DOVEXDO-167448 format. One record per atom (N, C-alpha, C): x, y, z; residue in one letter. Coordinates in pm, 1 decimal, always signed. Layout:
residues N
<<X, Y, Z>, 'a'>
...
This chain:
residues 91
<<-1073.7, +12508.4, +8195.2>, 'm'>
<<-988.9, +12413.2, +8125.3>, 'm'>
<<-979.4, +12281.0, +8200.8>, 'm'>
<<-966.5, +12288.4, +8336.1>, 'k'>
<<-959.6, +12166.7, +8415.7>, 'k'>
<<-1090.0, +12088.2, +8404.8>, 'k'>
<<-1199.9, +12162.0, +8399.3>, 'k'>
<<-1330.2, +12096.4, +8389.0>, 'k'>
<<-1341.7, +12021.1, +8256.1>, 'k'>
<<-1293.1, +12081.8, +8148.4>, 'l'>
<<-1296.8, +12018.6, +8017.0>, 'l'>
<<-1208.3, +11893.0, +8014.8>, 'l'>
<<-1091.4, +11900.3, +8076.5>, 'a'>
<<-1001.4, +11784.8, +8083.1>, 'a'>
<<-1064.7, +11672.5, +8163.9>, 'a'>
<<-1131.5, +11707.3, +8273.5>, 'f'>
<<-1198.9, +11607.3, +8356.0>, 'f'>
<<-1309.0, +11537.5, +8277.1>, 'f'>
<<-1386.1, +11614.3, +8201.6>, 'i'>
<<-1494.0, +11558.4, +8119.8>, 'i'>
<<-1436.2, +11465.6, +8012.6>, 'i'>
<<-1324.2, +11505.2, +7953.2>, 'a'>
<<-1260.7, +11421.5, +7850.3>, 'a'>
<<-1214.2, +11289.3, +7909.8>, 'a'>
<<-1152.6, +11292.1, +8026.4>, 'v'>
<<-1107.0, +11170.5, +8093.3>, 'v'>
<<-1227.6, +11083.0, +8128.9>, 'v'>
<<-1333.5, +11144.3, +8175.1>, 'l'>
<<-1455.2, +11071.7, +8210.5>, 'l'>
<<-1514.5, +11001.7, +8088.2>, 'l'>
<<-1516.6, +11069.7, +7975.5>, 'l'>
<<-1570.6, +11010.7, +7852.6>, 'l'>
<<-1485.0, +10893.9, +7804.1>, 'l'>
<<-1354.4, +10907.7, +7810.8>, 'v'>
<<-1264.6, +10799.5, +7768.8>, 'v'>
<<-1282.6, +10679.1, +7860.8>, 'v'>
<<-1292.0, +10703.2, +7990.9>, 't'>
<<-1313.7, +10595.0, +8086.8>, 't'>
<<-1445.0, +10523.6, +8058.4>, 't'>
<<-1549.8, +10598.3, +8031.4>, 'a'>
<<-1680.1, +10539.2, +8000.4>, 'a'>
<<-1671.6, +10455.9, +7872.6>, 'a'>
<<-1600.2, +10503.1, +7773.9>, 'a'>
<<-1586.7, +10430.5, +7647.9>, 'a'>
<<-1514.4, +10297.4, +7669.4>, 'a'>
<<-1414.6, +10295.9, +7755.8>, 'v'>
<<-1341.6, +10172.8, +7785.4>, 'v'>
<<-1433.6, +10073.1, +7854.4>, 'v'>
<<-1512.9, +10120.0, +7951.6>, 'f'>
<<-1604.5, +10030.0, +8020.7>, 'f'>
<<-1710.7, +9975.2, +7926.2>, 'f'>
<<-1761.7, +10056.8, +7838.6>, 'v'>
<<-1864.0, +10012.5, +7743.6>, 'v'>
<<-1807.3, +9911.2, +7645.7>, 'v'>
<<-1684.3, +9929.8, +7604.1>, 's'>
<<-1623.7, +9838.9, +7506.9>, 's'>
<<-1585.7, +9704.9, +7568.3>, 's'>
<<-1579.2, +9696.3, +7701.9>, 'g'>
<<-1547.8, +9569.6, +7767.3>, 'g'>
<<-1401.4, +9533.4, +7761.7>, 'g'>
<<-1315.4, +9630.1, +7746.7>, 'y'>
<<-1171.0, +9608.5, +7744.9>, 'y'>
<<-1127.7, +9513.1, +7635.1>, 'y'>
<<-1199.6, +9504.9, +7527.7>, 'g'>
<<-1161.9, +9418.4, +7417.4>, 'g'>
<<-1191.3, +9271.8, +7443.5>, 'g'>
<<-1287.2, +9245.7, +7532.1>, 'v'>
<<-1321.6, +9108.4, +7568.8>, 'v'>
<<-1470.9, +9087.4, +7548.7>, 'v'>
<<-1506.5, +8969.4, +7502.3>, 't'>
<<-1647.7, +8934.7, +7489.2>, 't'>
<<-1671.2, +8803.7, +7563.7>, 't'>
<<-1791.7, +8779.5, +7607.8>, 'r'>
<<-1826.0, +8657.2, +7680.0>, 'r'>
<<-1892.2, +8559.2, +7583.7>, 'r'>
<<-1845.2, +8435.8, +7586.6>, 'v'>
<<-1897.5, +8330.8, +7499.4>, 'v'>
<<-1954.1, +8219.7, +7588.0>, 'v'>
<<-2072.2, +8172.6, +7553.5>, 'v'>
<<-2134.0, +8063.3, +7628.1>, 'v'>
<<-2133.3, +7938.4, +7541.2>, 'v'>
<<-2080.9, +7829.6, +7596.5>, 't'>
<<-2087.1, +7700.4, +7529.1>, 't'>
<<-2179.0, +7610.5, +7612.0>, 't'>
<<-2242.7, +7518.0, +7545.6>, 'y'>
<<-2340.7, +7432.2, +7611.7>, 'y'>
<<-2292.8, +7287.8, +7607.7>, 'y'>
<<-2289.9, +7225.2, +7724.7>, 'k'>
<<-2241.7, +7088.2, +7737.0>, 'k'>
<<-2355.9, +6999.6, +7786.4>, 'k'>
<<-2377.0, +6887.9, +7718.8>, 't'>
<<-2478.0, +6791.4, +7761.8>, 't'>
<<-2418.4, +6705.5, +7873.1>, 't'>
<<-2497.4, +6684.7, +7978.6>, 'y'>
<<-2449.0, +6608.3, +8093.5>, 'y'>
<<-2556.1, +6508.6, +8136.2>, 'y'>
<<-2514.8, +6385.8, +8165.9>, 'y'>
<<-2606.2, +6281.3, +8211.5>, 'y'>
<<-2588.5, +6264.5, +8362.1>, 'y'>
<<-2695.5, +6284.4, +8435.6>, 'v'>
<<-2692.2, +6282.1, +8582.0>, 'v'>
<<-2676.3, +6138.5, +8632.1>, 'v'>
<<-2585.1, +6121.1, +8729.8>, 's'>
<<-2565.2, +5991.4, +8795.3>, 's'>
<<-2643.1, +5987.7, +8926.8>, 's'>
<<-2659.5, +5869.2, +8978.8>, 'e'>
<<-2732.1, +5848.8, +9104.2>, 'e'>
<<-2674.2, +5934.6, +9216.7>, 'e'>
<<-2759.8, +6008.7, +9285.5>, 'g'>
<<-2720.0, +6086.4, +9402.6>, 'g'>
<<-2656.0, +6221.1, +9373.7>, 'g'>
<<-2637.0, +6257.7, +9248.1>, 'e'>
<<-2574.0, +6386.6, +9215.3>, 'e'>
<<-2671.2, +6501.7, +9238.7>, 'e'>
<<-2614.1, +6615.0, +9279.9>, 't'>
<<-2691.5, +6736.8, +9296.3>, 't'>
<<-2642.9, +6839.8, +9194.8>, 't'>
<<-2720.7, +6944.5, +9177.8>, 'v'>
<<-2679.3, +7052.8, +9087.6>, 'v'>
<<-2547.9, +7112.3, +9137.4>, 'v'>
<<-2532.6, +7123.2, +9269.0>, 'w'>
<<-2409.0, +7176.8, +9327.1>, 'w'>
<<-2290.5, +7087.9, +9287.5>, 'w'>
<<-2305.0, +6956.3, +9298.4>, 'd'>
<<-2196.4, +6863.7, +9261.0>, 'd'>
<<-2155.9, +6883.8, +9115.1>, 'd'>
<<-2255.8, +6891.5, +9029.6>, 'i'>
<<-2231.1, +6904.2, +8885.7>, 'i'>
<<-2164.4, +7037.4, +8854.0>, 'i'>
<<-2213.1, +7144.6, +8915.1>, 'a'>
<<-2154.5, +7276.6, +8892.1>, 'a'>
<<-2010.2, +7281.2, +8940.6>, 'a'>
<<-1984.5, +7227.8, +9058.4>, 'a'>
<<-1848.3, +7227.6, +9114.0>, 'a'>
<<-1753.1, +7149.5, +9024.1>, 'a'>
<<-1801.8, +7041.4, +8967.7>, 'e'>
<<-1720.9, +6957.4, +8878.2>, 'e'>
<<-1682.1, +7031.3, +8749.8>, 'e'>
<<-1764.6, +7124.3, +8705.0>, 'h'>
<<-1741.0, +7193.4, +8578.2>, 'h'>
<<-1686.0, +7335.6, +8593.4>, 'h'>
<<-1652.6, +7376.6, +8713.3>, 'm'>
<<-1601.5, +7512.4, +8734.7>, 'm'>
<<-1472.1, +7539.5, +8659.0>, 'm'>
<<-1387.8, +7439.7, +8645.8>, 'a'>
<<-1258.5, +7458.6, +8577.4>, 'a'>
<<-1276.1, +7485.9, +8428.3>, 'a'>
<<-1393.4, +7454.5, +8373.2>, 'e'>
<<-1418.0, +7472.1, +8230.8>, 'e'>
<<-1470.2, +7610.9, +8195.1>, 'e'>
<<-1481.4, +7698.1, +8295.4>, 'q'>
<<-1528.6, +7833.3, +8267.4>, 'q'>
<<-1439.4, +7933.5, +8337.6>, 'q'>
<<-1475.5, +8062.1, +8329.1>, 'd'>
<<-1392.5, +8167.7, +8385.7>, 'd'>
<<-1372.0, +8151.3, +8535.0>, 'd'>
<<-1251.2, +8180.9, +8577.8>, 'k'>
<<-1217.2, +8173.5, +8719.8>, 'k'>
<<-1287.7, +8283.3, +8799.9>, 'k'>
<<-1336.1, +8387.1, +8733.2>, 't'>
<<-1400.0, +8498.9, +8802.9>, 't'>
<<-1543.3, +8466.4, +8844.6>, 't'>
<<-1599.8, +8360.1, +8790.3>, 'r'>
<<-1737.5, +8323.3, +8824.5>, 'r'>
<<-1739.9, +8235.3, +8948.5>, 'r'>
<<-1845.9, +8248.3, +9023.7>, 'd'>
<<-1866.7, +8171.5, +9145.0>, 'd'>
<<-1951.9, +8048.9, +9112.7>, 'd'>
<<-1935.4, +7942.2, +9188.8>, 'v'>
<<-2012.4, +7820.1, +9165.1>, 'v'>
<<-2162.6, +7847.0, +9174.0>, 'v'>
<<-2202.8, +7942.1, +9258.5>, 'r'>
<<-2345.9, +7973.6, +9272.1>, 'r'>
<<-2403.2, +8033.9, +9145.2>, 'r'>
<<-2320.0, +8107.1, +9070.0>, 'e'>
<<-2366.0, +8161.9, +8941.6>, 'e'>
<<-2391.2, +8049.6, +8841.7>, 'e'>
<<-2302.8, +7950.6, +8840.6>, 'l'>
<<-2321.7, +7837.3, +8749.6>, 'l'>
<<-2444.4, +7755.3, +8790.8>, 'l'>
<<-2464.7, +7736.3, +8920.3>, 'i'>
<<-2583.5, +7665.2, +8968.1>, 'i'>
<<-2709.3, +7736.6, +8921.2>, 'i'>
<<-2711.4, +7868.8, +8936.2>, 'f'>
<<-2826.6, +7948.3, +8891.5>, 'f'>
<<-2850.0, +7928.3, +8741.7>, 'f'>
<<-2742.0, +7935.1, +8663.0>, 'd'>
<<-2753.8, +7920.2, +8517.3>, 'd'>
<<-2804.1, +7781.1, +8477.7>, 'd'>
<<-2752.8, +7677.3, +8545.1>, 'i'>
<<-2797.6, +7540.7, +8515.6>, 'i'>
<<-2946.2, +7527.1, +8546.2>, 'i'>
<<-2988.7, +7574.2, +8662.7>, 'r'>
<<-3130.6, +7565.3, +8701.0>, 'r'>
<<-3218.7, +7641.7, +8603.0>, 'r'>
<<-3176.0, +7762.7, +8569.4>, 'k'>
<<-3256.1, +7847.0, +8479.9>, 'k'>
<<-3266.2, +7785.7, +8340.0>, 'k'>
<<-3154.3, +7743.9, +8284.5>, 'y'>
<<-3152.4, +7692.0, +8147.8>, 'y'>
<<-3233.6, +7564.0, +8134.0>, 'y'>
<<-3232.4, +7480.4, +8240.5>, 'n'>
<<-3300.4, +7351.3, +8235.2>, 'n'>
<<-3438.8, +7352.4, +8299.8>, 'n'>
<<-3481.3, +7468.5, +8350.0>, 'g'>
<<-3612.3, +7478.1, +8413.6>, 'g'>
<<-3623.7, +7392.5, +8538.7>, 'g'>
<<-3514.0, +7384.4, +8615.6>, 'l'>
<<-3513.5, +7301.8, +8735.8>, 'l'>
<<-3564.0, +7382.2, +8855.1>, 'l'>
<<-3651.3, +7320.3, +8932.4>, 'h'>
<<-3703.8, +7381.0, +9054.4>, 'h'>
<<-3682.8, +7279.7, +9166.1>, 'h'>
<<-3628.7, +7324.3, +9276.4>, 'g'>
<<-3600.5, +7230.5, +9385.5>, 'g'>
<<-3466.4, +7163.2, +9366.9>, 'g'>
<<-3439.9, +7064.1, +9450.9>, 'k'>
<<-3308.8, +6998.8, +9452.1>, 'k'>
<<-3304.6, +6867.4, +9375.1>, 'k'>
<<-3417.3, +6814.1, +9338.9>, 't'>
<<-3424.4, +6678.3, +9286.9>, 't'>
<<-3377.6, +6665.8, +9142.5>, 't'>
<<-3279.7, +6578.7, +9124.0>, 'l'>
<<-3236.4, +6535.4, +8991.0>, 'l'>
<<-3254.3, +6384.7, +8988.1>, 'l'>
<<-3284.6, +6331.7, +8872.7>, 'q'>
<<-3304.0, +6187.9, +8857.6>, 'q'>
<<-3183.1, +6127.0, +8786.6>, 'q'>
<<-3140.8, +6010.5, +8833.3>, 'a'>
<<-3032.7, +5939.7, +8765.9>, 'a'>
<<-3076.0, +5912.7, +8622.4>, 'a'>
<<-2986.7, +5939.5, +8527.8>, 'g'>
<<-3016.5, +5921.2, +8386.2>, 'g'>
<<-3074.4, +6045.0, +8319.1>, 'g'>
<<-3110.8, +6144.3, +8399.5>, 'q'>
<<-3164.9, +6269.5, +8345.4>, 'q'>
<<-3055.8, +6340.4, +8264.8>, 'q'>
<<-3095.1, +6401.9, +8155.4>, 't'>
<<-3001.7, +6478.7, +8073.7>, 't'>
<<-3025.0, +6626.4, +8101.3>, 't'>
<<-2916.4, +6697.2, +8131.6>, 'i'>
<<-2925.5, +6842.0, +8150.0>, 'i'>
<<-2820.4, +6909.0, +8062.3>, 'i'>
<<-2840.0, +7036.3, +8038.8>, 'i'>
<<-2744.8, +7116.9, +7963.3>, 'i'>
<<-2673.0, +7208.8, +8061.6>, 'i'>
<<-2540.4, +7214.6, +8049.8>, 'i'>
<<-2460.5, +7301.5, +8135.6>, 'i'>
<<-2408.6, +7417.8, +8051.3>, 'i'>
<<-2456.6, +7541.1, +8079.4>, 'p'>
<<-2406.6, +7657.8, +8006.5>, 'p'>
<<-2276.7, +7708.4, +8070.8>, 'p'>
<<-2166.9, +7698.2, +7998.5>, 'l'>
<<-2036.2, +7739.3, +8048.9>, 'l'>
<<-1995.6, +7870.9, +7984.4>, 'l'>
<<-1961.3, +7967.6, +8067.7>, 'e'>
<<-1930.6, +8103.0, +8020.7>, 'e'>
<<-1782.2, +8130.7, +8031.4>, 'e'>
<<-1725.0, +8183.5, +7921.9>, 'k'>
<<-1582.3, +8219.7, +7919.5>, 'k'>
<<-1564.6, +8355.9, +7852.9>, 'k'>
<<-1460.7, +8425.6, +7895.3>, 'e'>
<<-1423.4, +8549.9, +7829.0>, 'e'>
<<-1327.4, +8517.3, +7715.8>, 'e'>
<<-1348.5, +8581.6, +7602.0>, 'v'>
<<-1263.8, +8562.6, +7484.6>, 'v'>
<<-1223.1, +8700.8, +7435.2>, 'v'>
<<-1093.4, +8717.3, +7410.7>, 'k'>
<<-1046.0, +8846.5, +7358.2>, 'k'>
<<-1098.8, +8868.8, +7218.7>, 'k'>
<<-1140.8, +8992.5, +7192.8>, 'k'>
<<-1195.5, +9028.7, +7060.2>, 'k'>
<<-1086.9, +9034.0, +6957.3>, 'k'>
């Protein structure tokens, strides 16, 4: 009987984790025009307040680089990039 109760609790716990606690992640895309001397780190740090507090600036840097196909550190003044901002939204 204890084994059956343990299995039931385990299944309910798994179902809660799979459902995401009633939360879904939404990504919005913001167009940004690069100014002279800006780095991806500067831009990501500037936009951290617009996304979930649980994300680290390095995750946003990775997402910006990946989405825009950026390799290396060089950005050009006047360059247009897209910033993918991720937020949790209750279902």
